[in-house]
C-alpha positions in Angstrom: -34.5 34.0 12.1 -34.6 31.5 15.0 -36.7 32.6 18.0 -34.6 33.5 21.1 -36.0 30.7 23.2 -35.2 28.1 20.6 -31.7 29.5 20.3 -31.2 29.1 24.0 -32.6 25.5 23.9 -30.3 24.6 21.0 -27.2 26.0 22.8 -28.2 24.3 26.0 -28.6 20.9 24.3 -25.3 21.3 22.5 -23.6 22.1 25.8 -25.2 19.1 27.5 -24.3 16.8 24.6 -20.7 18.1 24.7 -20.4 17.6 28.4 -21.6 14.0 28.1 -19.1 13.3 25.3 -16.3 14.7 27.5 -17.4 12.5 30.5 -17.9 9.2 28.8 -15.0 6.7 28.8 -12.6 6.4 25.9 -11.2 3.0 25.0 -7.9 3.3 23.1 -6.2 -0.1 23.0 -6.1 -3.6 24.4 -3.1 -5.8 25.3 -3.0 -8.3 23.7 -5.2 -7.4 20.7 -6.1 -11.0 19.9 -8.3 -13.6 21.6 -7.4 -17.3 21.3 -10.3 -19.8 20.9 -10.8 -22.3 23.7 -8.9 -20.3 26.3 -9.4 -17.8 29.1 -7.0 -14.9 29.0 -6.4 -11.8 31.0 -6.4 -8.6 29.0 -5.6 -5.0 29.8 -7.8 -2.3 28.4 -6.2 1.1 28.1 -8.1 4.4 27.8 -9.4 7.4 29.7 -12.2 8.1 32.2 -12.6 4.6 33.4 -14.5 4.2 36.7 -16.2 1.6 38.7 -18.6 -0.1 38.2 -17.2 -0.7 34.7 -19.2 -2.8 32.2 -17.5 -4.4 29.3 -19.4 -5.4 26.1 -18.3 -7.7 23.3 -20.0 -8.2 19.9 -19.7 -12.0 20.6 -21.3 -13.5 23.7 -18.0 -14.3 25.4 -18.1 -14.3 29.3 -16.2 -11.3 30.6 -15.1 -10.7 34.2 -13.8 -7.3 35.3 -10.8 -7.9 37.6 -9.5 -4.4 38.4 -10.2 -0.8 37.3 -8.2 2.5 37.4 -8.9 5.8 35.6 -6.8 4.7 32.6 -6.7 0.9 32.7 -9.0 -2.0 33.3 -7.9 -5.6 33.7 -10.4 -8.2 32.5 -10.7 -11.9 32.0 -12.4 -13.1 28.8 -13.2 -16.7 28.0 -13.7 -18.0 24.5 -15.3 -21.4 23.5 -13.3 -23.7 21.4 -15.7 -23.2 18.5 -15.4 -19.4 18.6 -15.3 -18.2 14.9 -12.0 -16.6 13.8 -12.1 -12.9 12.7 -12.8 -9.4 14.0 -14.9 -8.7 17.0 -15.8 -5.4 18.8 -15.4 -4.5 22.4 -16.4 -1.4 24.4 -16.7 -0.2 28.0 -19.4 1.7 29.8 -19.6 3.7 33.1 -22.4 5.7 34.6 -21.3 8.6 32.3 -21.9 6.6 29.1 -20.1 4.1 26.8 -17.0 4.2 24.7 -16.8 3.7 21.0 -16.1 0.0 20.1 -12.5 -1.2 19.7 -11.5 -3.8 17.2 -10.0 -7.1 18.4 -9.3 -10.3 16.5 -10.2 -13.9 17.4 -7.0 -15.7 16.3 -5.6 -19.2 16.7 -2.0 -18.0 16.2 0.2 -17.4 19.2 0.8 -13.7 19.8 4.3 -12.2 20.1 4.9 -8.6 21.3 7.0 -6.5 18.9 10.6 -5.9 20.1 11.8 -2.3 20.6 15.0 -2.7 18.5 13.9 -4.3 15.3 14.3 -1.4 12.9 17.3 -2.7 11.0 17.8 -5.8 8.9 20.7 -7.0 11.1 18.6 -6.7 14.3 15.4 -8.3 12.9 13.2 -9.8 15.5 13.3 -13.6 15.4 9.8 -15.1 15.4 8.2 -18.5 14.7 7.0 -19.2 11.2 3.5 -19.8 12.6 2.8 -16.8 14.9 1.5 -13.3 15.0 3.0 -10.0 16.0 1.2 -7.0 17.5 3.1 -4.0 16.2 3.1 -0.3 15.8 4.4 1.7 12.8 7.4 3.9 13.6 7.2 6.6 11.0 10.2 6.4 8.6 11.6 3.4 10.4 10.7 -0.1 9.2 10.0 -3.1 11.4 12.0 -6.3 10.6 11.1 -9.9 11.5 13.2 -13.0 10.8 11.6 -16.4 10.2 12.9 -19.8 9.2 11.1 -22.0 6.7 11.7 -25.6 5.8 12.0 -26.7 2.1 8.7 -26.9 0.3 6.9 -25.3 3.3 4.0 -23.1 2.2 3.4 -19.9 4.1 1.0 -17.0 4.0 1.9 -13.6 5.3 -1.0 -11.3 6.2 -0.9 -7.8 7.7 -4.2 -6.8 9.3 -4.8 -3.2 10.3 -8.2 -2.1 9.2 -10.1 -3.7 12.1 -7.8 -1.9 14.6 -8.8 1.5 13.2 -5.2 2.8 13.3 -5.2 4.4 9.9 -2.1 2.7 8.8 -1.2 2.4 5.1 1.0 -0.7 5.2 3.7 -2.1 2.8 5.2 -5.5 3.3 8.5 -6.7 1.7 9.8 -10.3 1.8 13.6 -10.5 1.8 16.0 -13.4 1.5 18.6 -14.2 4.1 21.1 -11.8 2.4 18.6 -8.9 2.3 17.6 -9.2 -1.4 14.0 -8.3 -2.2 11.9 -11.3 -3.2 8.4 -9.7 -3.2 6.6 -6.5 -2.2 2.9 -6.2 -1.5 0.8 -3.1 -1.0 -2.9 -2.7 -1.0 -5.3 -5.6 -1.6 -8.1 -5.0 -4.2 -10.7 -4.9 -1.4 -8.8 -3.1 1.4 -5.6 -1.3 2.3 -4.1 -4.4 3.9 -1.4 -6.8 2.7 -1.3 -10.5 1.9 1.4 -12.7 0.3 1.7 -16.4 -0.2 4.9 -18.3 -1.1 6.5 -21.7 -1.1 10.1 -22.0 0.2 12.4 -23.7 -2.2 14.9 -24.7 0.5 15.5 -24.7 4.2 16.4 -21.1 4.8 15.7 -17.9 6.6 13.5 -15.0 5.4 13.1 -11.5 6.7 9.7 -9.6 6.6 9.9 -5.8 6.5 6.8 -3.8 7.5 6.4 0.0 7.2 3.8 2.7 6.7 3.6 3.8 3.1 3.1 7.4 4.3 5.9 7.1 6.8 3.4 7.9 9.5 4.0 6.8 13.1 1.5 5.2 15.5 -0.5 2.9 13.2 -1.3 -0.4 14.8 -1.1 -3.6 12.9 -1.1 -7.4 13.4 1.3 -9.4 11.2 0.2 -13.0 10.9 2.4 -15.8 9.4 1.3 -19.4 9.0 0.1 -22.1 6.7 -3.5 -20.8 6.5 -5.2 -20.4 3.1 -4.5 -17.3 0.9 -7.9 -15.7 0.4 -8.3 -12.1 -0.9 -12.0 -11.8 -0.7 -15.4 -13.5 -0.6 -18.2 -13.3 -3.1 -20.8 -12.1 -2.6 -19.7 -9.6 0.1 -23.2 -9.3 1.5 -25.6 -12.0 2.7 -29.2 -11.7 3.8 -30.1 -12.6 7.3 -32.1 -15.8 7.7 -31.0 -17.2 4.3 -28.4 -19.8 3.4 -25.8 -18.4 1.0 -23.0 -20.1 -0.8 -19.8 -18.0 -0.7 -16.9 -18.2 -3.2 -13.4 -17.7 -1.8 -11.2 -15.8 -4.2 -7.4 -16.1 -4.0 -4.5 -18.6 -4.3 -4.2 -21.3 -1.7 -0.6 -20.5 -0.7 0.8 -21.3 -4.1 1.1 -18.1 -6.1 4.8 -17.5 -5.5 7.6 -20.1 -5.4 10.8 -18.8 -3.9 
């Protein structure tokens, strides 16, 4: 049986640890969720228990300036060099009470478009450029629809990223023709729960992309990317040793698997 003084010490440490967890800031989201290389952008961080002085940390050494702070929002300015590598990065905030868990962001060279509020029907699909990205949120049983126009023989890759955002979304993406007929459906990739599809347009026409959560759950955050970037499913090997040079093999079709 634990001695009484050790029991009191254990309970006291748990209470202290719990109070620290309740006091530290909580970083929930960022608007926008992507960072363009070679630009300085203003970003709004949303969360709880923010306070001045607020420190902002990023997993890449990007200069960050804190512009304004309230209890639930922080406005920052972040600057990326032109050679900033594309891909996920982590960001967190800290106050005198502690630091938040990291939030996933994406360094992306595609222009970001905010999701429209009324895009839950094929007829009201949100019109977006065929080389852009949408920051969206799953709406439970309702799908999100996006309309794009593709020129004849144009190669496009559709990619839905959600894992780095930590939203717990289980996405499904469908590609529809201009009349609403299904051309392709993609669910999980072999290495993740995300979706990716490559196709070549047979003619100058419109397509509609449908996005939904496979579990019909609401609130899952995603980033839908559409462009002429290579179709890559995974890299081999998946682990490299620090300090060594390693050749990586990209596995996946280069935007030519599906001709439509």
